[in-house]
N, C-alpha and C positions, 0 to 999 in steps of 0.2 A: 364332458364333468368338466368343471371350473375350479383349476384348483389356485389360489390364493399364495404368492411368493410371502418369505417369511420375513422379517425386521432386516433389513440387509446390515448385517453387523460388520463386515469386511468394510464396505463404503465408509461407513463412520468412524471406525476407528482409523482409517489410511487418511482421511478425508476432515475427520473433527477431531478424535481425543488427541493421536499422535500429533499432529503440527500445534495442536493448542498448547498442549504437556512440553514441548520444546520452547513455545514462546514463552509458556509460566516459569521455566528454569532459566531461562535467559533473561527475561525481567527480574525475578528477584536475585541474581547474579548483579546484573546493573546496579539493582537497590541497595546491595549490601557492600558492594565493592566501589572500589573510585574509576572503574572501567571508562565511562564518560570522558571524565579529565584526563586520563591518560590518552585515549582517544582525540580529543582534541588537542592536547598541550604542543605536540611540534606544530600544526599550521599558524600557531600564535609567537608572534616575537614581541619577544618583553622588552628589544631596546627599542623598537619604534611605536611600540603601545598599539599596533595595531596586526591586522590578518593581511600578510601579503599578496595572499590568493583571492581578497575577496571582489575583487573586480579585474582579476587576471585574465585571459583570451578561454582559457578552459574551462575554469570553474565557474568567471562570472556569464561568461560570456558563450560557448560551447553546451556547457551543461545546464546553466541556470536560466537562459535566455533562449538557446535550442532547444532546450527541454522544453520549457511550454509550449514553443510552437511545434514540435514531433508532436505532443502528445494530443493535441487540438486538429493537424492533419489525420492521427487515427483517426479520431474522434467523428470529425465531419466525414473521413471516409466511410464508414461505418456508415452513417447516417443515409449519407447518398445511396449506398447500396441497400440498405433496410428499405426506404425509398424508390429506386428502380425495381425492387422485387415485384412490386404491382403493376409494372409497366411491362415488365418484360419475363414471360413463362420463364426462363432459363436461368432465372436469379432468383428463382420462386426458395430454392431450396438454401439460399444463404441468408433469408428473412430472419429466420430465430437467431440463427448464430448472430448477424448482424446487429440487432437488438438486443440483444442480451450484452455482446460490447458495448454499444453504447451505453446500457443502463451500469455498465460493471466501473466506467469511467466516470458518468457522470456523479452516479451516487458515492463511489471511491472518493472522487474528490471533494466534492459536495460534504461529505460528514466530517472529514478532515477536516475544511476549513469550518464546519461550523466548531467545531472542537479545540480547535486555533480561538477562536473568536470566544468562548466560554471558559479557558484555560489562563490562570493565575501561573503558569511557567514561563521563566525570559528565555529569548536566546541567550546563547554563549560570550557573545560579544555584548551584553548586556551587565554582564556580572564584574564586580569590581578585580577577580581572579584574571579577566583579561580588561583591562581597563578601563569598565565600566564603573557603574554607580551604585548598581543592585549585588547586596551579600551573598554572596552564595548559595546555594539552598539544593541539595539534592531532589531528587525528582519528586519523593513521597515527601520531600519535609515543607512545610508551612512557612513562604516565606515572610518576610517581615511584611505589614497591612498599608506601610506609605508606601512600599514601592509600587504599588499598583497594578494592576494587570497583565500579564507579560503576553499573554496572546500570541506564545511561540511552543505550543504541544498539540496535538502531534506535529509529524514532519509534512507540509504541504506540499513543498514541490516532489518528493518521494511518492508522494500517494498514485503521480500521474503515472508512474513507472510500472509501481505494483499493481496497481489497478488491471494491468495489460495479464495480469497470475490468470485472468478470466478467462484467455484463450483456452487454457488447459481443458476447461469443459464443456468446450463447443468444437477441439479437433473430434475428427472420425476416428482416427487412429490414433494408438498409442503413442507411436515416436511422434507425431506431430502434438500430439498433447504433452508430450513431457519436451516437446522445443516450445511450446508455447508458453508453460510454466517456466522455464529457464530463461526466455525472452523477459518474461515478466518479473522475476525473481533480478538477472540481474540489468534491469535496465530502472528499475528500483535501487538497487544496491549505488549504482553509478552514482543516479541523481542523488541519493541520500549520504555517499562518500564526497561529492562536490558539495555541499551544503555544512556537511562535517568543514570542509576544508576553507571554506568560507565564515567560520565562526557564526553562522546561521542556525546551526541545529547540532544535538549530541546525536551521538548513538544510536540511543536509547529512543530517542525521538522516532527514529527510522523504524526501528524495532518494532513500536507500536503501530505505526503506521500501516506498514507490513501485515499484521494482525488483523487489523480493522479491512483491509483491504482484500485481503481472503474471507474474513467473513461476511463481506459484501457478494463476492464469488460464489461462495458455496451456497449463502442464503437467495440468488439469485436462481443457480440450479434447479437448488430444491424445489422451490417455485415453480421454475419454466417446466423441470420433471421431474414432478414427485412420483411421477410412477416407477421411478427409475432408483428411490431410496426410500421410501416409506412402507412402514408395514401392511402387509394388504393391499396395497393401492395399483397395484399393477397386477392385470389379469390373464391369465396362460389359459388357452384352451386346448385338450389335450383327449383325442378321442375316445 
């Protein structure tokens, strides 16, 4: 007989409701407090009127420039692995994971880049609080119309690191899945920290980027493997 699986409540609780609930609470806290300013203030030098770490070797060179090349290298490697899976039989098992990771990186960074182009949020270094010319406005406050588009939200650089959270969904074992998730969260957080130190983004920008990247990874997983998450979409045959 054919038995239909029930709606996977556990999956959607762990991967949907719980992480998005945590994100909603943190986003609300950033919106009603001055956390963004408190986290950015230590990296701004009011005496020189600038951001000392903007072009530093570790924030500007290693994390910002080096991070771009790292994500590009990972994306190209995944794409090559996907192409090689058609030429070598032994690599066939890596075909879907490689394509999945390519799409996670491409869609996550692409959507965040598009969001930046449509955004009227400015970077910290644009605000008068930090030596710029734009009056400071919170994330959900409407800036003066004469300030023009800020194009600084969400955080583009952090999206490269957070896009690797997709590794969680393609790992075959639990330990590897958690390691992949940890790697994506850690790298995204490091990229985000570097941008906060440079004055390029507020911490909340990185939070929203992380949520976008997780949504992309989750959405792609549901698309790639609907039998594992949907109500009645997977069939089990029992005698």
